[in-house]
C-alpha positions in Angstrom: -3.6 -8.5 -27.1 -3.6 -5.2 -26.2 -4.0 -4.2 -21.9 -4.2 -0.6 -20.5 -3.4 0.2 -17.4 -4.9 3.2 -15.1 -2.6 3.9 -12.0 -3.1 7.5 -11.1 -0.1 7.2 -8.5 2.1 5.0 -10.1 6.1 5.2 -8.9 8.2 4.2 -12.8 11.4 2.5 -13.2 14.3 4.0 -11.1 11.7 6.1 -9.0 11.4 4.8 -5.1 8.4 3.0 -4.1 7.5 0.1 -5.3 4.3 -0.9 -6.7 2.2 -3.3 -8.6 0.6 -1.8 -11.1 4.0 -1.0 -12.4 5.1 -4.6 -11.9 1.9 -6.0 -13.5 2.8 -3.9 -16.3 6.5 -5.0 -16.8 5.5 -8.5 -16.2 2.8 -8.3 -19.0 4.7 -6.6 -21.5 6.5 -9.4 -21.7 3.5 -11.0 -23.4 1.2 -8.0 -24.4 1.3 -4.8 -25.4 1.3 -3.1 -22.2 0.1 1.2 -22.1 0.9 2.2 -18.7 -1.3 5.7 -17.7 -0.1 7.9 -14.7 0.1 11.2 -13.6 2.4 14.0 -14.3 2.3 14.5 -10.9 4.6 12.4 -8.0 2.3 11.5 -5.2 5.2 10.6 -3.4 7.2 14.5 -3.6 5.3 16.3 -4.6 7.3 17.2 -8.2 6.4 16.9 -11.6 7.6 14.6 -14.6 9.0 15.7 -17.4 7.6 14.0 -21.1 11.1 12.1 -21.2 10.6 10.2 -18.4 7.8 8.7 -20.1 9.8 8.2 -22.9 13.1 6.7 -20.7 10.0 4.2 -18.7 8.9 2.7 -22.2 10.6 -0.6 -23.5 9.8 -2.9 -25.3 6.0 -3.7 -25.4 5.3 -1.3 -22.8 4.3 2.8 -23.1 4.4 5.0 -20.0 1.8 7.7 -20.5 2.0 10.9 -18.0 -2.3 12.5 -17.8 -1.4 16.0 -16.3 -2.6 17.5 -13.2 -1.8 20.5 -11.4 -0.2 18.7 -8.4 -0.8 20.0 -4.5 1.0 21.0 -1.5 -1.2 18.5 1.3 -2.2 15.3 1.1 -5.9 16.4 2.9 -6.0 19.3 1.1 -8.6 20.9 -1.3 -5.8 21.6 -3.9 -5.7 17.3 -4.0 -9.2 17.2 -5.1 -8.5 20.4 -8.1 -5.7 18.1 -8.7 -7.3 14.8 -9.2 -9.9 16.2 -10.8 -8.1 17.9 -13.4 -6.5 14.2 -14.1 -10.1 12.9 -14.5 -10.8 15.3 -17.2 -8.0 14.4 -18.7 -8.6 11.0 -18.9 -11.8 11.1 -20.2 -10.6 13.3 -22.9 -8.0 11.0 -23.7 -10.1 7.7 -23.8 -12.4 10.0 -26.2 -9.4 10.4 -28.4 -8.7 6.3 -28.9 -10.3 4.5 -31.3 -12.7 1.1 -30.5 -11.4 -2.0 -30.3 -7.7 -0.5 -29.0 -7.7 -2.0 -25.5 -9.0 -5.1 -25.1 -8.9 -5.2 -21.2 -8.1 -2.3 -19.0 -7.0 -2.6 -15.4 -7.8 0.4 -13.3 -6.9 1.6 -9.8 -9.3 2.2 -7.3 -9.6 5.5 -5.5 -9.5 7.0 -7.9 -13.5 6.8 -8.2 -14.0 9.4 -10.8 -11.3 7.5 -12.5 -13.6 4.5 -12.7 -16.6 6.5 -13.2 -15.2 7.3 -16.7 -13.7 4.3 -17.8 -17.0 2.8 -16.8 -18.9 5.2 -19.2 -15.8 4.7 -22.2 -16.3 0.6 -21.7 -18.7 -0.1 -24.2 -17.8 2.3 -26.8 -14.1 1.1 -26.7 -15.1 -2.8 -25.9 -13.1 -3.4 -23.3 -13.2 -5.2 -20.3 -12.9 -3.1 -16.9 -11.0 -5.3 -14.4 -11.0 -2.6 -10.7 -8.0 -3.0 -7.9 -8.8 -1.7 -5.2 -6.0 -0.7 -3.3 -8.4 2.0 -0.5 -12.0 1.8 0.1 -12.4 5.5 -0.7 -14.5 7.2 1.0 -14.6 5.2 4.0 -10.8 6.3 4.5 -12.3 9.3 5.9 -12.6 7.7 8.9 -9.0 8.0 9.6 -9.1 12.0 9.7 -12.8 11.6 11.3 -13.3 8.4 13.1 -16.7 8.5 13.8 -17.3 7.8 9.7 -16.4 4.1 11.1 -19.6 4.1 12.9 -21.5 4.4 9.9 -22.4 1.2 7.1 -20.7 2.0 3.9 -23.5 3.0 1.4 -24.5 6.2 4.4 -20.3 7.9 4.4 -20.2 10.7 2.0 -19.9 9.5 -1.7 -20.9 6.1 -0.9 -23.2 5.2 -3.4 -20.8 6.8 -6.0 -18.3 4.4 -4.7 -20.5 1.8 -5.1 -21.2 2.8 -9.2 -17.9 2.4 -9.7 -17.5 -0.9 -7.8 -20.2 -1.5 -11.0 -18.3 -0.6 -13.3 -16.1 -3.6 -13.0 -16.1 -6.9 -15.2 -13.7 -8.1 -12.8 -12.0 -7.6 -8.9 -9.5 -7.5 -7.5 -8.3 -6.2 -3.6 -4.7 -5.4 -1.8 -7.4 -8.0 1.2 -10.4 -10.0 1.7 -11.4 -6.8 3.8 -11.5 -4.2 0.9 -12.6 -6.7 -1.7 -15.7 -7.9 0.3 -16.6 -4.0 0.2 -16.6 -3.9 -3.7 -18.3 -7.2 -4.3 -21.2 -5.6 -1.9 -21.4 -3.3 -4.6 -20.7 -5.9 -7.3 -21.0 -9.6 -6.2 -21.1 -11.8 -9.3 -18.1 -10.4 -11.2 -14.9 -12.9 -11.3 -12.7 -11.5 -7.8 -9.1 -11.7 -6.5 -7.5 -10.6 -3.1 -3.7 -10.6 -3.1 -1.3 -9.0 -0.9 0.6 -6.2 -2.0 3.8 -8.6 -1.1 7.3 -8.3 -1.3 10.2 -9.3 -3.1 11.4 -12.3 -0.9 14.8 -12.5 -3.2 15.4 -9.4 -2.5 14.8 -9.8 1.7 16.9 -12.6 1.1 19.9 -11.1 -1.0 20.0 -8.2 1.6 22.6 -9.1 4.3 21.7 -8.0 8.0 23.8 -5.0 9.7 25.3 -5.7 12.6 25.5 -3.6 16.1 28.3 -3.9 18.6 26.4 -3.9 21.4 23.5 -6.2 22.7 20.1 -4.7 22.7 16.9 -5.9 21.6 15.9 -3.4 18.7 12.5 -2.8 17.1 11.7 -1.1 13.5 9.1 0.9 12.0 9.2 1.0 8.0 6.7 3.7 6.7 4.4 6.6 7.4 4.2 8.7 9.7 1.0 10.4 9.9 -2.4 10.3 11.2 -3.6 7.0 10.7 0.2 5.4 12.3 0.7 5.6 16.0 4.3 5.6 15.8 4.6 8.3 19.1 3.0 5.0 21.3 6.2 2.8 20.6 8.7 6.3 20.9 6.7 6.4 24.7 6.9 2.9 25.0 10.4 2.3 24.2 11.4 4.9 26.9 9.3 3.1 29.8 11.0 -0.1 28.6 14.2 1.9 29.1 13.3 3.2 32.1 12.5 -0.1 33.4 15.8 -0.9 32.8 16.0 -3.0 29.7 18.1 -2.3 26.7 16.0 -1.1 24.3 16.7 0.9 20.8 13.9 1.5 18.1 15.0 2.5 14.4 12.0 4.0 12.2 12.3 4.2 8.5 10.4 7.0 6.3 8.7 9.7 6.6 5.3 11.7 6.3 3.8 14.6 7.9 4.6 13.6 11.5 8.4 12.9 10.8 9.8 16.6 11.4 7.1 16.9 14.9 8.3 13.4 16.6 12.3 13.1 15.2 12.4 16.7 17.3 10.3 15.6 20.3 12.1 11.5 20.5 15.4 11.5 18.2 18.2 10.3 20.4 18.8 7.9 23.9 18.3 5.3 21.3 15.5 6.1 18.6 16.4 6.7 15.4 14.6 8.2 12.5 16.3 7.1 9.4 14.1 8.9 6.8 13.7 7.3 3.6 16.6 4.8 3.4 16.8 2.8 -0.1 15.1 -0.7 -0.1 18.1 -2.9 0.0 19.6 -0.7 3.0 16.5 -0.6 5.2 15.8 -4.6 4.4 19.5 -4.8 6.2 18.7 -3.0 8.6 15.3 -4.6 9.5 17.1 -7.3 9.4 19.9 -6.9 11.9 16.8 -5.2 14.3 14.9 -8.4 16.4 11.3 -7.1 16.1 8.8 -5.7 13.9 5.8 -2.7 15.1 3.0 -2.6 13.4 1.8 0.7 14.8 -1.7 1.9 13.3 -4.0 3.6 15.5 -7.2 1.4 16.8 -9.7 3.7 14.5 -7.8 3.7 10.8 -9.4 1.9 7.6 -6.5 -0.1 7.0 -5.8 -3.3 6.3 -2.9 -5.6 4.7 -0.4 -2.9 4.5 2.6 -2.2 2.4 5.1 -2.2 5.7 2.9 -5.9 6.7 3.9 -7.4 3.8 7.9 -6.2 4.5 7.0 -7.8 7.8 5.8 -10.9 6.9 8.5 -11.7 4.3 11.5 -10.7 6.8 9.6 -13.1 9.3 10.5 -11.1 12.4 8.3 -11.3 15.5 5.9 -8.1 15.3 4.4 -6.3 17.8 0.7 -4.4 17.3 -1.7 -2.5 17.6 -4.4 -3.0 14.5 -7.2 -4.2 15.3 -8.3 -5.3 11.6 -9.8 -8.8 11.9 -7.9 -10.1 8.5 -4.7 -8.9 9.4 -4.9 -10.6 13.1 -5.7 -14.1 11.3 -2.1 -13.2 9.3 -0.3 -12.6 12.4 -0.8 -16.2 13.7 1.3 -17.1 11.2 4.9 -15.7 13.1 4.7 -14.8 16.5 3.0 -11.9 17.7 1.6 -9.5 20.6 -1.0 -6.7 20.2 -1.3 -3.6 22.1 -3.3 -0.9 22.6 -2.8 1.8 20.6 -2.2 5.2 22.3 -1.4 3.1 25.4 2.4 2.9 26.0 2.5 1.0 29.4 0.0 -1.2 27.2 3.4 -1.3 24.5 5.6 -2.0 27.0 4.1 -5.0 28.6 3.2 -6.8 25.3 7.0 -6.4 24.5 7.4 -8.0 27.2 5.6 -11.0 25.9 6.9 -11.0 23.0 10.3 -11.7 23.4 9.7 -15.0 25.3 7.7 -16.0 22.8 7.9 -19.8 21.8 5.7 -19.7 18.5 6.6 -21.1 14.9 7.0 -19.4 12.1 4.8 -20.6 9.1 7.0 -20.1 6.2 5.9 -21.4 3.6 1.9 -20.1 3.9 3.8 -16.6 4.7 5.4 -16.9 1.2 2.5 -18.5 -0.4 0.5 -15.3 0.5 2.8 -12.5 0.6 5.6 -13.8 -2.5 4.6 -11.8 -4.9 6.9 -14.1 -7.7 3.8 -16.6 -6.9 1.1 -14.5 -5.9 0.3 -12.3 -8.6 0.4 -14.7 -10.9 -3.3 -14.7 -9.7 -3.9 -11.2 -10.9 -2.1 -11.8 -13.9 -3.9 -15.1 -14.9 -7.1 -12.4 -13.6 -6.8 -9.9 -16.6 -5.7 -12.2 -19.1 -8.7 -14.2 -18.4 -10.5 -11.1 -19.4 -8.7 -11.2 -22.5 -11.2 -12.7 -26.1 
Protein backbone atom coordinates (compact mmCIF):
# COMPACT_ATOMS: atom_id res chain seq x y z
CA UNK A 1 0.00 0.00 0.00
CA UNK A 2 0.99 3.67 -0.31
CA UNK A 3 1.67 5.62 2.87
CA UNK A 4 2.57 9.30 3.25
CA UNK A 5 4.36 10.39 6.42
CA UNK A 6 4.23 14.19 6.81
CA UNK A 7 6.63 15.52 9.47
CA UNK A 8 8.00 19.07 9.12
CA UNK A 9 10.71 18.63 11.79
CA UNK A 10 11.90 15.17 10.78
CA UNK A 11 15.61 14.31 10.78
CA UNK A 12 17.04 12.27 7.91
CA UNK A 13 19.49 9.34 8.03
CA UNK A 14 22.95 10.58 8.92
CA UNK A 15 21.61 13.59 10.83
CA UNK A 16 21.68 13.81 14.65
CA UNK A 17 18.70 13.03 16.85
CA UNK A 18 16.27 10.17 16.75
CA UNK A 19 12.97 10.92 15.04
CA UNK A 20 10.01 8.60 15.34
CA UNK A 21 8.63 9.53 11.90
CA UNK A 22 11.85 8.53 10.16
CA UNK A 23 11.91 5.33 12.22
CA UNK A 24 8.34 4.50 11.21
CA UNK A 25 9.05 5.37 7.57
CA UNK A 26 11.99 2.97 7.49
CA UNK A 27 10.07 0.17 9.19
CA UNK A 28 6.92 0.58 7.09
CA UNK A 29 8.94 0.69 3.83
CA UNK A 30 9.90 -2.93 4.46
CA UNK A 31 6.32 -3.83 3.41
CA UNK A 32 4.80 -0.72 1.80
CA UNK A 33 5.61 2.16 -0.54
CA UNK A 34 6.34 5.10 1.78
CA UNK A 35 6.80 8.81 1.04
CA UNK A 36 8.46 10.74 3.87
CA UNK A 37 7.66 14.43 3.42
CA UNK A 38 9.58 16.96 5.50
CA UNK A 39 11.08 20.43 5.33
CA UNK A 40 14.20 21.50 3.47
CA UNK A 41 14.98 23.60 6.56
CA UNK A 42 16.62 21.81 9.48
CA UNK A 43 15.11 23.10 12.72
CA UNK A 44 17.87 21.79 14.97
CA UNK A 45 20.79 23.69 13.42
CA UNK A 46 18.96 26.31 11.29
CA UNK A 47 20.53 25.17 8.00
CA UNK A 48 19.05 24.06 4.67
CA UNK A 49 19.15 20.63 3.10
CA UNK A 50 20.13 20.11 -0.53
CA UNK A 51 18.10 18.16 -3.13
CA UNK A 52 20.80 15.48 -3.11
CA UNK A 53 20.13 14.94 0.62
CA UNK A 54 16.62 13.75 -0.24
CA UNK A 55 18.00 11.48 -2.96
CA UNK A 56 20.57 10.00 -0.57
CA UNK A 57 17.88 9.33 2.07
CA UNK A 58 15.56 7.63 -0.45
CA UNK A 59 16.15 3.92 -0.76
CA UNK A 60 14.13 0.86 -1.68
CA UNK A 61 10.43 1.56 -1.18
CA UNK A 62 11.13 4.77 0.77
CA UNK A 63 11.09 8.13 -1.03
CA UNK A 64 11.99 11.41 0.72
CA UNK A 65 10.42 14.68 -0.43
CA UNK A 66 11.64 18.09 0.81
CA UNK A 67 9.34 21.11 0.83
CA UNK A 68 10.68 24.66 0.88
CA UNK A 69 10.31 27.09 3.72
CA UNK A 70 12.11 30.36 4.37
CA UNK A 71 13.90 29.41 7.58
CA UNK A 72 14.38 31.31 10.84
CA UNK A 73 17.13 32.10 13.35
CA UNK A 74 15.17 32.04 16.62
CA UNK A 75 12.62 29.44 17.73
CA UNK A 76 10.33 32.09 19.22
CA UNK A 77 10.07 34.69 16.45
CA UNK A 78 7.95 36.19 13.70
CA UNK A 79 10.44 34.65 11.27
CA UNK A 80 9.44 31.18 12.43
CA UNK A 81 5.75 31.91 11.89
CA UNK A 82 6.50 33.16 8.35
CA UNK A 83 8.63 30.11 7.64
CA UNK A 84 5.96 27.66 8.78
CA UNK A 85 3.38 29.56 6.72
CA UNK A 86 5.57 29.01 3.65
CA UNK A 87 5.90 25.29 4.43
CA UNK A 88 2.13 24.88 4.77
CA UNK A 89 1.54 26.77 1.50
CA UNK A 90 3.94 24.45 -0.33
CA UNK A 91 2.29 21.41 1.31
CA UNK A 92 -1.09 22.60 0.02
CA UNK A 93 0.31 23.00 -3.49
CA UNK A 94 2.03 19.61 -3.37
CA UNK A 95 -1.14 17.82 -2.26
CA UNK A 96 -3.16 19.61 -4.95
CA UNK A 97 -0.82 18.13 -7.56
CA UNK A 98 -1.37 14.53 -6.33
CA UNK A 99 -3.84 12.25 -8.08
CA UNK A 100 -6.81 10.72 -6.30
CA UNK A 101 -5.80 7.43 -4.73
CA UNK A 102 -2.10 8.35 -4.53
CA UNK A 103 -2.04 7.49 -0.81
CA UNK A 104 -4.04 5.05 1.26
CA UNK A 105 -2.98 6.51 4.60
CA UNK A 106 -1.29 9.70 5.80
CA UNK A 107 0.55 9.74 9.13
CA UNK A 108 1.06 13.34 10.20
CA UNK A 109 3.02 15.08 12.94
CA UNK A 110 1.19 17.60 15.11
CA UNK A 111 2.18 20.43 15.35
CA UNK A 112 1.90 22.17 12.93
CA UNK A 113 -1.79 22.97 13.33
CA UNK A 114 -2.06 24.37 9.80
CA UNK A 115 -0.42 21.42 8.07
CA UNK A 116 -2.99 19.07 9.62
CA UNK A 117 -5.86 21.33 8.57
CA UNK A 118 -4.50 21.24 5.01
CA UNK A 119 -4.25 17.45 5.14
CA UNK A 120 -7.82 17.36 6.40
CA UNK A 121 -9.02 19.50 3.48
CA UNK A 122 -7.44 17.22 0.86
CA UNK A 123 -8.55 13.99 2.54
CA UNK A 124 -11.86 13.50 0.74
CA UNK A 125 -10.53 14.23 -2.75
CA UNK A 126 -7.42 12.07 -2.42
CA UNK A 127 -9.21 9.31 -0.51
CA UNK A 128 -6.76 8.62 2.34
CA UNK A 129 -7.20 7.96 6.05
CA UNK A 130 -5.47 10.55 8.24
CA UNK A 131 -3.66 9.54 11.45
CA UNK A 132 -2.38 12.47 13.53
CA UNK A 133 0.50 11.89 15.97
CA UNK A 134 0.55 14.55 18.70
CA UNK A 135 4.12 15.53 19.63
CA UNK A 136 3.21 18.72 21.50
CA UNK A 137 -0.07 20.35 22.54
CA UNK A 138 0.19 23.53 20.52
CA UNK A 139 -0.92 26.25 21.32
CA UNK A 140 -1.00 25.23 25.00
CA UNK A 141 2.81 25.00 24.95
CA UNK A 142 2.84 28.82 24.76
CA UNK A 143 2.63 28.50 28.55
CA UNK A 144 6.35 27.70 28.59
CA UNK A 145 6.87 31.36 27.67
CA UNK A 146 3.67 32.78 29.25
CA UNK A 147 2.94 30.60 32.34
CA UNK A 148 -0.38 32.38 33.00
CA UNK A 149 -1.86 30.61 29.96
CA UNK A 150 -1.66 27.31 31.82
CA UNK A 151 -4.58 28.44 33.99
CA UNK A 152 -6.91 28.76 30.99
CA UNK A 153 -9.07 25.92 29.63
CA UNK A 154 -7.65 24.65 26.28
CA UNK A 155 -10.53 26.13 24.26
CA UNK A 156 -9.82 29.62 25.65
CA UNK A 157 -6.11 29.57 24.82
CA UNK A 158 -5.45 31.59 21.62
CA UNK A 159 -5.87 29.29 18.58
CA UNK A 160 -7.41 26.59 20.83
CA UNK A 161 -10.46 26.18 18.58
CA UNK A 162 -8.20 25.95 15.53
CA UNK A 163 -6.33 23.14 17.26
CA UNK A 164 -9.65 21.38 17.90
CA UNK A 165 -10.46 21.55 14.18
CA UNK A 166 -7.11 19.98 13.35
CA UNK A 167 -7.61 17.11 15.82
CA UNK A 168 -11.10 16.57 14.41
CA UNK A 169 -9.66 15.92 10.95
CA UNK A 170 -8.11 12.64 12.12
CA UNK A 171 -9.43 9.16 11.43
CA UNK A 172 -7.13 7.91 14.21
CA UNK A 173 -4.98 9.57 16.86
CA UNK A 174 -1.58 8.78 18.32
CA UNK A 175 0.49 10.74 20.84
CA UNK A 176 3.77 10.68 22.73
CA UNK A 177 1.93 10.57 26.07
CA UNK A 178 -1.50 9.86 27.49
CA UNK A 179 -1.65 13.51 28.57
CA UNK A 180 -1.35 14.72 24.97
CA UNK A 181 -3.63 11.99 23.68
CA UNK A 182 -6.44 12.99 26.02
CA UNK A 183 -6.15 16.62 24.85
CA UNK A 184 -6.62 15.50 21.23
CA UNK A 185 -9.42 13.08 22.10
CA UNK A 186 -11.36 15.89 23.78
CA UNK A 187 -11.91 17.23 20.26
CA UNK A 188 -12.23 13.83 18.54
CA UNK A 189 -13.20 11.10 21.03
CA UNK A 190 -14.66 8.41 18.75
CA UNK A 191 -11.60 7.38 16.70
CA UNK A 192 -9.00 4.68 17.32
CA UNK A 193 -6.08 5.89 19.40
CA UNK A 194 -2.70 4.91 20.86
CA UNK A 195 -0.31 6.60 23.28
CA UNK A 196 3.25 5.45 22.61
CA UNK A 197 6.19 7.16 24.29
CA UNK A 198 9.13 8.43 22.22
CA UNK A 199 11.06 5.58 23.77
CA UNK A 200 14.68 4.60 23.27
CA UNK A 201 16.86 2.11 21.43
CA UNK A 202 17.44 -0.38 24.24
CA UNK A 203 19.91 -2.36 22.12
CA UNK A 204 22.05 0.76 21.63
CA UNK A 205 21.91 1.49 25.36
CA UNK A 206 22.99 -2.05 26.19
CA UNK A 207 25.85 -1.92 23.65
CA UNK A 208 27.34 1.36 24.91
CA UNK A 209 30.28 0.77 27.29
CA UNK A 210 30.07 2.70 30.54
CA UNK A 211 32.67 5.44 30.82
CA UNK A 212 35.08 4.91 33.70
CA UNK A 213 36.25 7.65 36.06
CA UNK A 214 39.43 7.63 38.11
CA UNK A 215 37.98 9.06 41.31
CA UNK A 216 34.97 8.31 43.48
CA UNK A 217 32.27 10.99 43.32
CA UNK A 218 28.50 11.16 43.02
CA UNK A 219 28.09 11.95 39.33
CA UNK A 220 24.87 13.42 37.98
CA UNK A 221 23.94 13.92 34.34
CA UNK A 222 21.43 15.96 32.37
CA UNK A 223 20.62 15.20 28.71
CA UNK A 224 18.77 17.62 26.46
CA UNK A 225 17.80 21.19 25.81
CA UNK A 226 19.02 24.25 27.70
CA UNK A 227 16.22 26.81 27.42
CA UNK A 228 13.41 28.53 29.31
CA UNK A 229 11.41 25.36 30.07
CA UNK A 230 14.33 23.50 31.61
CA UNK A 231 15.48 24.06 35.19
CA UNK A 232 19.20 23.39 34.63
CA UNK A 233 20.37 26.49 36.50
CA UNK A 234 18.81 25.19 39.72
CA UNK A 235 20.66 21.91 39.19
CA UNK A 236 23.96 23.79 38.86
CA UNK A 237 23.24 25.81 42.01
CA UNK A 238 22.14 22.67 43.86
CA UNK A 239 25.33 20.82 42.96
CA UNK A 240 27.39 23.82 44.14
CA UNK A 241 25.45 23.78 47.43
CA UNK A 242 26.02 20.05 47.80
CA UNK A 243 29.76 20.57 47.25
CA UNK A 244 29.87 23.35 49.85
CA UNK A 245 28.34 20.90 52.30
CA UNK A 246 31.45 18.76 51.86
CA UNK A 247 30.11 16.20 49.39
CA UNK A 248 32.09 15.11 46.33
CA UNK A 249 29.71 15.68 43.42
CA UNK A 250 30.06 16.23 39.69
CA UNK A 251 27.50 17.28 37.07
CA UNK A 252 27.69 16.45 33.36
CA UNK A 253 25.41 18.40 31.00
CA UNK A 254 24.93 17.14 27.44
CA UNK A 255 23.00 19.29 24.97
CA UNK A 256 22.56 22.87 23.86
CA UNK A 257 20.04 25.60 23.31
CA UNK A 258 19.38 29.26 23.94
CA UNK A 259 20.71 29.19 27.54
CA UNK A 260 23.90 27.25 26.79
CA UNK A 261 26.30 30.22 26.57
CA UNK A 262 24.93 31.93 29.69
CA UNK A 263 24.95 28.80 31.85
CA UNK A 264 28.36 27.69 30.58
CA UNK A 265 29.87 31.11 31.39
CA UNK A 266 28.30 31.18 34.86
CA UNK A 267 28.83 27.61 36.08
CA UNK A 268 31.41 25.64 34.02
CA UNK A 269 34.32 24.30 36.05
CA UNK A 270 34.63 23.03 39.59
CA UNK A 271 32.91 19.75 38.82
CA UNK A 272 30.28 21.07 36.39
CA UNK A 273 31.02 20.08 32.80
CA UNK A 274 29.13 21.33 29.72
CA UNK A 275 29.74 18.82 26.91
CA UNK A 276 27.51 20.40 24.28
CA UNK A 277 26.08 17.98 21.73
CA UNK A 278 27.70 14.54 21.78
CA UNK A 279 27.19 11.61 19.40
CA UNK A 280 24.43 9.44 20.83
CA UNK A 281 26.72 6.50 21.65
CA UNK A 282 29.21 8.77 23.46
CA UNK A 283 26.39 10.38 25.41
CA UNK A 284 25.08 6.98 26.49
CA UNK A 285 28.55 5.88 27.62
CA UNK A 286 28.97 9.02 29.70
CA UNK A 287 25.52 8.61 31.26
CA UNK A 288 26.12 4.92 32.02
CA UNK A 289 29.27 5.91 33.92
CA UNK A 290 27.32 8.38 36.07
CA UNK A 291 25.07 7.64 39.03
CA UNK A 292 21.96 9.84 38.86
CA UNK A 293 19.87 11.36 36.05
CA UNK A 294 18.28 14.80 36.44
CA UNK A 295 14.88 15.50 34.89
CA UNK A 296 15.04 19.27 35.32
CA UNK A 297 11.84 20.85 33.98
CA UNK A 298 10.12 23.89 35.49
CA UNK A 299 6.87 23.20 37.27
CA UNK A 300 4.92 25.52 34.97
CA UNK A 301 6.24 23.96 31.75
CA UNK A 302 3.70 22.00 29.66
CA UNK A 303 6.04 19.15 28.69
CA UNK A 304 4.98 15.63 29.52
CA UNK A 305 6.94 12.44 28.66
CA UNK A 306 10.02 13.83 26.86
CA UNK A 307 12.86 12.32 24.85
CA UNK A 308 15.18 12.74 27.82
CA UNK A 309 12.86 10.84 30.14
CA UNK A 310 12.72 7.99 27.62
CA UNK A 311 16.53 7.84 27.58
CA UNK A 312 16.64 7.98 31.37
CA UNK A 313 14.20 5.08 31.59
CA UNK A 314 16.33 3.04 29.18
CA UNK A 315 19.44 3.78 31.25
CA UNK A 316 17.52 2.76 34.42
CA UNK A 317 19.42 5.18 36.62
CA UNK A 318 17.87 6.85 39.69
CA UNK A 319 16.18 10.14 38.74
CA UNK A 320 15.99 13.53 40.45
CA UNK A 321 12.84 15.18 39.15
CA UNK A 322 11.26 18.65 39.22
CA UNK A 323 8.59 18.02 36.59
CA UNK A 324 5.03 18.16 37.90
CA UNK A 325 3.14 16.41 35.09
CA UNK A 326 1.01 13.69 36.75
CA UNK A 327 1.77 11.09 34.07
CA UNK A 328 5.51 11.58 34.50
CA UNK A 329 5.21 11.28 38.27
CA UNK A 330 3.36 7.96 37.89
CA UNK A 331 6.04 6.61 35.55
CA UNK A 332 8.85 7.54 37.92
CA UNK A 333 7.62 4.87 40.34
CA UNK A 334 9.20 2.34 37.97
CA UNK A 335 12.64 3.14 39.43
CA UNK A 336 14.31 5.03 42.31
CA UNK A 337 13.49 8.74 42.26
CA UNK A 338 13.05 11.85 44.36
CA UNK A 339 11.26 15.12 43.64
CA UNK A 340 12.57 18.62 44.20
CA UNK A 341 10.98 22.03 43.68
CA UNK A 342 12.09 23.76 40.49
CA UNK A 343 13.97 26.97 41.19
CA UNK A 344 14.94 25.85 44.72
CA UNK A 345 18.59 24.77 45.06
CA UNK A 346 18.15 23.74 48.72
CA UNK A 347 15.24 21.49 47.74
CA UNK A 348 17.47 19.95 45.05
CA UNK A 349 20.34 19.28 47.49
CA UNK A 350 17.96 17.72 50.03
CA UNK A 351 16.38 15.47 47.38
CA UNK A 352 19.83 14.37 46.24
CA UNK A 353 20.67 13.34 49.78
CA UNK A 354 17.46 11.29 50.04
CA UNK A 355 17.99 9.64 46.67
CA UNK A 356 21.51 8.50 47.53
CA UNK A 357 20.08 6.29 50.26
CA UNK A 358 17.07 4.98 48.25
CA UNK A 359 16.60 1.23 47.92
CA UNK A 360 13.55 1.33 45.61
CA UNK A 361 13.58 -1.42 42.96
CA UNK A 362 13.87 -1.00 39.19
CA UNK A 363 10.89 -2.52 37.34
CA UNK A 364 12.92 -3.43 34.27
CA UNK A 365 10.31 -5.50 32.41
CA UNK A 366 7.64 -2.81 32.63
CA UNK A 367 10.13 -0.11 31.60
CA UNK A 368 11.04 -2.16 28.52
CA UNK A 369 7.37 -2.72 27.63
CA UNK A 370 6.65 0.99 27.70
CA UNK A 371 9.90 2.50 26.40
CA UNK A 372 11.70 -0.04 24.18
CA UNK A 373 10.84 1.08 20.63
CA UNK A 374 11.32 -2.43 19.31
CA UNK A 375 8.29 -3.41 21.39
CA UNK A 376 6.19 -0.26 21.77
CA UNK A 377 6.29 1.04 18.18
CA UNK A 378 4.58 -2.11 16.94
CA UNK A 379 1.39 -0.48 18.23
CA UNK A 380 1.92 2.57 15.98
CA UNK A 381 2.62 0.36 12.99
CA UNK A 382 -0.54 -1.59 13.78
CA UNK A 383 -2.54 1.67 13.97
CA UNK A 384 -1.26 2.72 10.54
CA UNK A 385 -1.66 -0.64 8.86
CA UNK A 386 -5.09 -1.03 10.41
CA UNK A 387 -6.23 2.06 8.47
CA UNK A 388 -5.18 0.60 5.09
CA UNK A 389 -7.84 -0.85 2.77
